C-alpha positions, 0 to 999 in steps of 0.5 A: 253437681250435688253435694253427694256427688262432690263428696264421692269425687273428693273421696275418690281423689284422696284414695287415688292419691294415697294409693299412688303414693304407696305404690311409688314408695314401694317401687322406690324401696323394693331392691332390684332383683338379678336372676342368674341362669344355671348356664351363667353360674357354670361359666362363672365357676369355670372361670374361677377354676381356670384362674385358680389353676393358672395361679397354681401353675404360675407358682409351680413354674416360679418354684421350679425356676428358683430351684433350677437357678439355685442348682445352676449356681451350685454347679458353677465351678469357682476359680479357686486361688492357690493356697498361701505358702511362704518361703523361697519359690522353686520356679523351674523343673523338678527333674524325675529319676526313673522308678526302679523296683527290687524285691529286696530293697523295694521301690526307688526313684519316682513312682505312684501307688494306689490305695484301695477304697477304705484302706490307709496310706501306710497299710493299704491294701494297695492296688496291684498293677499287673503291667508294672514290675513293681507290683503295687508300685507303678514306676514313673519315668520322665516325659519330654520335659524331663519332669514336673514344671512349677509356675507353668502348665504341661497341658495334654495334647489336643487329642489326649487318648488313642482309639484304644484309650491309651493316654498320650500326655508325655511332657511331665511323665512318660505314659506307663502301662496300668492294667494293660492301658497306658496312663499318664499325667499332665497339668492344665489351667482348667482341671479336666475332671472338675472344670475348675480353673486352677493355678500351676504347681507351686513349690517353696523351700524353707531351709530344705523343707518343701511345701506347696500345692499341685492342684493342677496335676491330673491323671489320664487313663482309658479316656478318663481324667482323675484329678491327682492334685493336693489340695483338690481343685476346689481347695479341699483335702477329702479322704486321704489327701495329704499336703505336698511335702518334701526335702531339698539339698541346695548343694546337690540340688537333690529333692524328694516330693510327696503327696497323696490325692483321693480320687473323687468320682469315676471308676476309681472313686474312693481310691487314693494315689500316693505320689513320690517324685525324686531327682534334681531341681533345675532353676528356671532362668529369670527373663 
């Protein structure tokens, strides 16, 4: 090999080495390119939208469930304890003197009077019952028990109404005509209108003055129930509802018992029942 040939050989080798190094280095430092096809891009976008929609739906369901739970808790009827009243407990039967009416002297005995919505207890206007000889006074007569029991319930029958809507409860009071349909009253452990558990009527005597609660008193008419207790089953006294009050003569056993109870809901919503019972009290013998 001539000197000239050797020279060219060395130059060729040197150029090849340098060229190969540049190529290798370029290959090592060049980032790997990932190509996304239009179809793949659309699929990814669709997945993202589906995930977002699923998240929104889950959030909406959770919110609806929370609202439903809150609404259910609000609707749940609590068991309301009896109001605290002090004095001698009148455990027995408040026997009812039947109501009578005279155009000159007015109503006597026991009766119910209804104040129209927006009226007042002392001035009315009052509902006129065409089926009662007392006009705005619906006269009350004793039922099979003779009157109102305290510390016990006087439940309505299993079928509280006739086919025509007449009330059939007859223990506390005898059914009376109210606009041609019989109305009556009873006391139940569970108020039939509100579904709230209530205590039995409780009356106490403080030196001849009566007080207490009648939360369990319910009126029945035309297949409907209307709580007529005081206070109401939830312990409140809405509208013209007034506390139970009255008088008692220990010598004669004569009593008067009064309260008013606003009607909440139903066809008589906003009306108020004024109850007046009088007669004699019969103590229940101790067991």
